[in-house]
C-alpha positions in Angstrom: 8.8 -13.6 -7.9 7.7 -12.1 -4.6 3.9 -12.9 -4.5 1.9 -15.0 -6.9 -1.9 -15.6 -6.7 -3.1 -18.7 -8.5 -6.9 -18.9 -9.0 -7.5 -17.5 -5.5 -11.0 -16.9 -4.1 -12.1 -15.8 -0.7 -15.4 -16.1 1.1 -16.5 -14.6 4.4 -19.0 -16.8 6.2 -21.6 -15.6 8.6 -23.1 -17.3 11.7 -25.4 -19.3 9.5 -23.8 -21.6 6.9 -25.8 -20.1 4.1 -24.6 -16.5 4.9 -21.7 -16.3 2.5 -20.1 -13.2 1.1 -17.7 -13.6 -1.9 -14.9 -11.1 -1.5 -12.5 -12.3 -4.2 -13.0 -14.7 -7.1 -10.4 -16.5 -9.3 -7.6 -14.0 -8.8 -4.4 -14.4 -10.7 -1.8 -11.9 -9.9 2.0 -11.7 -9.8 4.0 -9.1 -7.9 7.8 -8.9 -8.0 9.8 -8.8 -4.8 11.7 -5.7 -6.1 11.2 -2.3 -7.7 7.4 -2.4 -8.1 5.1 0.4 -6.9 1.6 -1.1 -7.3 -1.7 0.7 -6.6 -4.7 -1.4 -5.9 -7.8 0.7 -6.6 -11.6 0.3 -6.9 -14.8 1.4 -5.3 -15.6 0.4 -1.7 -16.5 -3.2 -1.4 -14.5 -4.4 -4.4 -12.2 -6.6 -2.4 -9.1 -4.4 -2.1 -8.3 -4.9 1.6 -9.1 -8.7 1.3 -6.6 -8.9 -1.6 -3.9 -7.0 0.4 -4.5 -9.2 3.5 -3.7 -12.3 1.5 -0.3 -10.9 0.5 1.3 -11.6 4.0 -1.0 -14.5 4.9 -3.0 -12.4 7.4 -6.0 -14.3 6.0 -6.0 -17.5 4.1 -7.6 -18.2 0.7 -10.9 -20.2 0.6 -9.7 -21.7 -2.7 -6.5 -21.5 -4.7 -2.9 -21.0 -3.7 -0.6 -18.1 -3.0 3.2 -18.3 -3.3 4.9 -15.7 -1.1 8.6 -16.0 -1.8 9.3 -19.7 -1.2 6.2 -20.4 0.8 3.0 -21.9 -0.6 -0.2 -20.7 1.2 -3.2 -22.9 0.9 -6.6 -22.9 2.6 -5.1 -25.3 5.2 -2.0 -23.3 6.1 -3.4 -21.8 9.3 -1.0 -23.6 11.7 2.0 -23.4 9.4 5.0 -22.2 11.5 6.5 -20.4 8.5 3.8 -17.7 8.5 6.0 -15.7 10.8 8.8 -15.8 8.3 6.4 -14.5 5.6 5.3 -11.6 7.8 9.0 -10.7 8.4 9.5 -10.3 4.7 6.1 -8.7 3.9 5.1 -5.8 6.2 1.6 -4.5 6.5 0.5 -1.0 7.6 -3.2 -1.3 8.4 -5.8 1.3 7.4 -6.6 1.9 11.1 -3.3 2.3 13.0 -4.9 1.7 16.4 -5.2 -2.0 15.4 -1.3 -2.3 15.4 -0.5 -0.3 18.5 -0.5 -2.0 21.9 2.7 -1.3 23.9 3.1 1.2 26.8 5.2 3.7 24.9 5.8 4.6 21.3 9.4 3.5 21.6 8.4 0.0 22.8 5.8 -0.3 20.1 8.4 0.5 17.3 10.9 -1.9 18.9 8.4 -4.8 19.2 8.6 -6.3 15.7 12.4 -6.2 15.4 12.8 -7.9 18.8 10.1 -10.4 17.8 12.0 -11.2 14.6 15.3 -11.8 16.5 17.0 -8.4 16.8 18.7 -7.6 20.1 16.9 -5.1 22.4 19.8 -2.6 22.0 19.8 -2.8 18.2 16.0 -2.6 18.1 16.1 0.6 20.2 18.7 2.2 18.0 16.7 1.3 14.9 13.5 2.6 16.5 15.1 6.0 17.3 16.5 6.3 13.8 13.2 5.6 12.1 11.4 7.9 14.5 13.8 10.8 13.6 13.2 10.1 9.9 9.5 10.4 10.4 9.7 13.4 12.7 8.2 11.6 15.7 11.2 11.3 18.0 9.5 13.6 20.6 6.7 11.0 20.9 8.9 8.1 21.9 8.1 8.3 25.6 4.4 8.8 25.1 1.6 6.2 25.1 0.4 5.4 21.6 -3.1 5.9 22.7 -2.6 9.5 23.7 -1.7 10.4 20.1 -3.7 12.0 17.3 -4.8 9.8 14.4 -2.0 11.2 12.2 0.6 10.6 14.8 -0.6 7.0 15.4 -0.3 6.4 11.6 3.3 7.5 11.6 4.0 5.2 14.6 2.4 2.3 12.9 4.5 3.0 9.8 7.7 3.3 11.9 6.9 -0.1 13.4 6.9 -1.7 10.0 10.0 0.1 8.7 11.9 -0.9 11.8 12.5 -4.4 10.6 13.0 -3.6 6.9 10.6 -6.0 5.1 11.2 -6.8 1.4 7.6 -5.9 0.4 5.6 -3.2 2.2 1.8 -3.2 2.1 0.0 0.0 2.7 -3.8 0.4 3.3 -4.7 4.1 2.9 -1.3 5.2 4.3 -2.1 9.0 4.2 -5.5 8.6 5.9 -5.6 11.1 8.8 -2.5 13.1 7.7 -2.4 16.7 6.6 -1.1 17.6 3.1 2.4 18.2 4.3 2.7 15.0 6.2 1.1 13.0 3.4 3.7 14.2 0.9 6.5 13.4 3.4 5.2 9.9 3.9 4.8 9.2 0.2 8.2 10.7 -0.7 9.7 8.4 1.9 8.0 5.3 0.4 9.0 6.5 -3.1 12.6 6.7 -2.0 12.4 3.2 -0.4 11.1 2.0 -3.7 13.6 3.8 -5.9 16.8 3.7 -3.8 16.4 0.4 -1.9 14.4 -1.3 -4.7 11.7 -2.6 -2.3 8.3 -3.3 -3.7 5.4 -1.1 -2.4 1.8 -2.1 -2.7 -0.7 0.5 -1.8 -4.5 0.8 -1.5 -5.8 4.3 -1.8 -8.8 6.3 -3.1 -6.6 9.3 -3.8 -6.0 9.2 -7.6 -3.7 12.2 -7.5 -1.4 10.2 -5.1 -1.7 7.2 -7.3 -0.8 9.0 -10.5 2.2 10.7 -8.9 3.8 7.6 -7.4 2.4 4.3 -8.7 3.9 2.6 -11.7 1.3 -0.2 -12.0 -2.4 -0.1 -11.5 -4.6 -3.1 -10.4 -8.3 -2.3 -10.6 -10.8 -4.4 -8.7 -14.5 -4.5 -9.3 -17.1 -6.9 -8.0 -14.4 -9.3 -6.5 -12.4 -9.6 -9.8 -9.4 -7.9 -11.3 -10.6 -5.9 -14.3 -7.4 -4.0 -15.2 -3.7 -4.6 -14.5 -1.3 -2.3 -16.3 0.2 1.2 -16.4 -1.6 4.3 -15.2 -1.3 6.3 -18.4 -3.3 3.7 -20.4 -5.9 3.3 -17.6 -6.8 7.0 -17.6 -6.6 7.3 -21.4 -9.4 4.8 -21.7 -12.9 4.6 -20.3 -11.9 1.9 -17.8 -11.4 4.3 -15.0 -14.9 5.7 -15.5 -16.5 2.3 -15.7 -14.9 1.4 -12.3 -15.9 4.7 -10.6 -12.4 6.1 -10.4 -11.8 9.8 -10.4 -9.5 11.3 -13.0 -6.4 12.9 -11.4 -6.4 16.7 -11.3 -3.3 17.0 -13.4 -4.9 15.1 -16.2 -8.0 17.3 -16.0 -5.7 20.3 -16.5 -3.9 18.7 -19.3 -7.2 18.0 -21.1 -8.3 21.6 -20.6 -5.0 23.0 -21.9 -5.0 20.7 -24.9 -8.6 21.7 -25.8 -8.3 25.5 -25.1 -4.7 26.1 -26.3 -4.5 23.4 -28.9 -1.6 21.8 -27.2 -0.5 18.2 -27.6 0.4 17.3 -24.0 0.4 13.6 -23.2 -0.4 11.7 -20.0 3.3 11.1 -19.1 3.1 14.1 -16.8 2.3 12.9 -13.4 1.9 15.9 -11.1 1.5 19.7 -11.2 5.3 20.4 -10.8 6.0 18.2 -13.9 3.3 20.1 -15.8 4.7 23.5 -14.9 8.2 22.5 -16.0 6.8 21.1 -19.2 5.0 24.3 -20.0 8.1 26.4 -19.2 10.1 24.2 -21.6 7.5 24.8 -24.3 7.6 28.6 -23.5 3.9 28.6 -22.9 
């Protein structure tokens, strides 16, 4: 088991003691260290980013315990020297990439984490250049991260995480600020990392088309609690997605229309438009 939440709650406290905001309440959740592609979804303010932040001990629980690989995280774990080991195995790409970038050049920024985790400078540079080429940002290596566009900064932040090859990768709105082409490239890359290298991906997104195409497991948060944990087909076949303010993926809307108008019997095991077109060709429709 990679990550296990046991009755975890989290409170944010204001300046005054009585100013308390409950972000998570009594969360029980298990995520494997291999082969999972989990989407955490829910309306704004439901606790998604707080939940994700607990997965590499970026923040600590107010109550309950979290087991991350062999490490137990408790409310008193703040000075635990093993937190760095956790963050080596669980990488986190923030929603706002500028929070992760601070070096003079893109190359140094991508190299920072591998060096910090013990890799030699020479090997870190080779790794950074390799990842930059894979993401199509090798021409940016000599530039300052703060002279880049939002989309370029996001790719640099992703490169910085991939450079040290964590076992679990956490993504908070990874396609934010990217055009359609770049978004598809990024998601295909993470899909390959999941399928070929068997690494677990955990993603927060509001894009239900992206979720339906790539995720294999859905965790729905509402009002600080998990209200659904299961497969995507069942989620969108029920009323749960509507009750939690989730948008139905476009491919499912088209399937519903075709089933109604042409009296077809297409099921929800079709996850994108390409799959739908191929299915229709096979049915000679």
